[in-house]
C-alpha positions as CSV (number, residue, x, y, z in Angstrom):
1,M,0.0,0.0,0.0
2,K,1.5,3.3,-1.1
3,I,1.1,6.3,1.2
4,R,1.0,9.7,-0.5
5,L,3.5,12.2,0.7
6,P,1.0,15.0,1.7
7,V,-0.9,12.5,3.8
8,L,2.4,11.4,5.5
9,I,3.3,15.0,6.1
10,M,-0.1,15.8,7.6
11,A,0.2,12.8,9.9
12,M,3.6,14.1,11.0
13,I,2.1,17.6,11.7
14,A,-0.7,15.9,13.7
15,A,1.9,14.1,15.8
16,Q,3.7,17.4,16.3
17,V,0.4,19.0,17.4
18,I,-0.2,16.2,19.9
19,C,3.4,16.5,21.3
20,A,3.1,20.3,21.6
21,L,-0.3,19.9,23.4
22,V,1.2,17.4,25.8
23,F,4.2,19.8,26.4
24,F,1.9,22.8,26.9
25,V,-0.4,20.9,29.3
26,D,2.7,19.9,31.3
27,V,3.7,23.5,31.6
28,M,0.1,24.5,32.7
29,R,0.1,21.7,35.3
30,D,3.5,22.9,36.6
31,V,2.0,26.4,36.9
32,A,-1.1,25.1,38.7
33,T,1.0,22.9,41.0
34,L,3.4,25.7,42.0
35,G,0.5,28.2,42.4
36,G,1.8,30.6,39.6
37,P,4.5,31.0,37.0
38,D,8.1,30.4,37.8
39,W,11.2,31.5,35.9
40,S,12.3,27.9,35.5
41,M,9.2,27.2,33.4
42,L,10.0,30.0,30.9
43,P,12.1,27.8,28.6
44,E,9.4,25.1,28.6
45,A,6.7,27.7,27.9
46,L,8.7,29.3,25.1
47,A,9.6,25.9,23.6
48,S,5.9,25.0,23.6
49,L,5.0,28.3,21.9
50,A,7.7,27.9,19.3
51,L,6.3,24.4,18.5
52,F,2.9,25.8,17.9
53,F,4.3,28.6,15.6
54,G,6.4,26.0,13.8
55,I,3.4,23.8,13.2
56,A,1.4,26.7,11.9
57,F,4.2,27.6,9.5
58,E,4.4,24.0,8.3
59,G,0.7,23.9,7.7
60,V,0.7,27.1,5.7
61,F,3.7,26.0,3.7
62,L,2.2,22.6,3.0
63,V,-1.0,24.2,1.6
64,H,1.2,26.6,-0.5
65,L,3.2,23.6,-1.9
66,L,0.0,21.6,-2.7
67,R,-1.5,24.6,-4.5
68,R,1.7,25.2,-6.5
69,K,1.8,21.5,-7.4
70,A,-1.8,21.6,-8.7
71,S,-0.9,24.7,-10.7
72,L,2.2,23.1,-12.2
73,E,0.2,19.9,-13.1
74,R,-2.4,22.1,-14.9
75,S,0.4,23.8,-16.8
76,V,1.9,20.5,-17.8
77,G,-1.5,19.3,-18.9
78,L,-1.9,22.4,-21.0
79,A,1.6,22.2,-22.5
80,S,1.1,18.5,-23.3
81,S,-2.2,19.3,-25.0
82,A,-0.6,22.2,-27.0
83,L,2.4,20.0,-28.0
84,Q,0.0,17.3,-29.2
85,G,-1.8,20.0,-31.2
86,V,1.5,21.1,-32.8
87,I,2.3,17.5,-33.7
88,E,-1.1,16.8,-35.1
89,S,-1.1,20.0,-37.2
90,H,2.2,18.8,-38.8
91,F,0.7,15.4,-39.4
92,D,-2.3,17.1,-41.1
93,E,0.0,19.4,-43.1
94,W,2.0,16.3,-44.3
95,K,-1.3,14.5,-45.1
96,L,-0.2,11.3,-43.2
97,T,-2.5,8.3,-43.3
98,A,-3.8,6.8,-40.0
99,S,-1.0,4.1,-40.0
100,E,1.7,6.7,-40.8
101,R,0.3,8.9,-38.0
102,D,0.5,6.0,-35.6
103,V,4.1,5.2,-36.6
104,A,5.1,8.9,-36.5
105,S,3.6,9.3,-33.0
106,L,5.6,6.4,-31.7
107,M,8.7,7.8,-33.5
108,V,8.2,11.2,-31.8
109,K,8.0,9.4,-28.5
110,G,11.5,8.0,-29.2
111,L,10.7,4.4,-30.0
112,S,13.1,2.4,-32.2
113,I,11.9,0.7,-35.4
114,S,11.8,-2.7,-33.6
115,E,9.9,-1.2,-30.7
116,I,7.4,0.4,-33.0
117,A,6.9,-2.9,-34.9
118,G,6.4,-4.6,-31.5
119,V,3.8,-2.1,-30.3
120,R,1.9,-2.1,-33.6
121,G,2.2,-5.9,-34.1
122,S,3.7,-5.4,-37.6
123,A,6.9,-6.3,-39.3
124,E,9.9,-4.0,-39.1
125,G,9.8,-3.7,-42.9
126,T,6.3,-2.3,-42.7
127,V,7.4,0.3,-40.1
128,K,10.4,1.2,-42.3
129,A,8.1,1.7,-45.3
130,H,5.8,4.0,-43.2
131,L,8.9,5.9,-41.9
132,N,10.1,6.4,-45.5
133,A,6.6,7.7,-46.5
134,I,6.7,10.1,-43.5
135,Y,10.1,11.4,-44.4
136,R,9.1,12.0,-48.0
137,K,5.8,13.8,-47.0
138,A,7.7,15.9,-44.3
139,N,10.5,16.7,-46.8
140,A,13.0,15.2,-44.4
141,R,15.8,12.7,-44.7
142,N,15.5,11.1,-41.3
143,R,13.7,11.1,-37.9
144,A,15.9,13.9,-36.6
145,E,14.8,16.2,-39.4
146,V,11.1,15.3,-38.8
147,L,11.6,16.1,-35.1
148,S,13.4,19.3,-36.1
149,H,10.4,20.5,-38.1
150,I,8.1,19.9,-35.1
151,M,10.6,21.6,-32.7
152,D,11.0,24.6,-35.0
153,A,7.2,25.2,-34.9
154,M,7.4,25.2,-31.0
155,I,10.4,27.5,-30.8
156,D,8.8,30.1,-33.2
157,K,5.6,30.3,-31.1
158,P,5.4,29.7,-27.4
159,L,3.0,27.0,-26.4
160,L,1.8,28.8,-23.3
161,T,2.0,32.2,-21.8
162,P,3.4,32.1,-18.2
163,E,0.8,32.6,-15.5
164,P,1.3,35.7,-13.4
165,E,1.7,33.5,-10.3
166,A,4.5,31.5,-11.9
167,Q,6.3,34.7,-12.8
168,I,6.1,36.0,-9.2
169,D,7.3,32.7,-7.8
170,S,10.3,32.5,-10.1
171,R,11.3,36.0,-9.2
172,S,10.9,35.4,-5.5
173,L,13.0,32.2,-5.7
174,A,15.8,34.2,-7.4
175,T,16.1,36.5,-4.3
């Protein structure tokens, strides 16, 4: 059974809260037993207070990290979708058949000829024939040139505009 990291961190914070409460209750009992505060209890009281502030900071920071993670996951999803759109637009422009699109998609993912043949359940010769048709239609000599055509389109136009929050975070990290 895999425990997610945020759940584990929240459990650790809960354990810290329990420890801080036990520590604080101990200080309060000492105060009640002695009939009032004593200078010897000051370090314990300050340590208890520091624990509560530390726990509050951890909680706020954890929430910030979880929100940032969700924002980054949305950005990656948008970028992935935009990248797929760029690739598909090239496939449309090159007028690839369904089989050629399938082979080209696997090629873009970095699979070798034998791996593509294995995934598609076809012979390596068939994959090579599809690759040659893709190269011809893309006006390329090899897979590197096909990928270069796709990369050039992404470099000329940004896939996404950065979110204002992302710009603020990157500047705050630099300081």
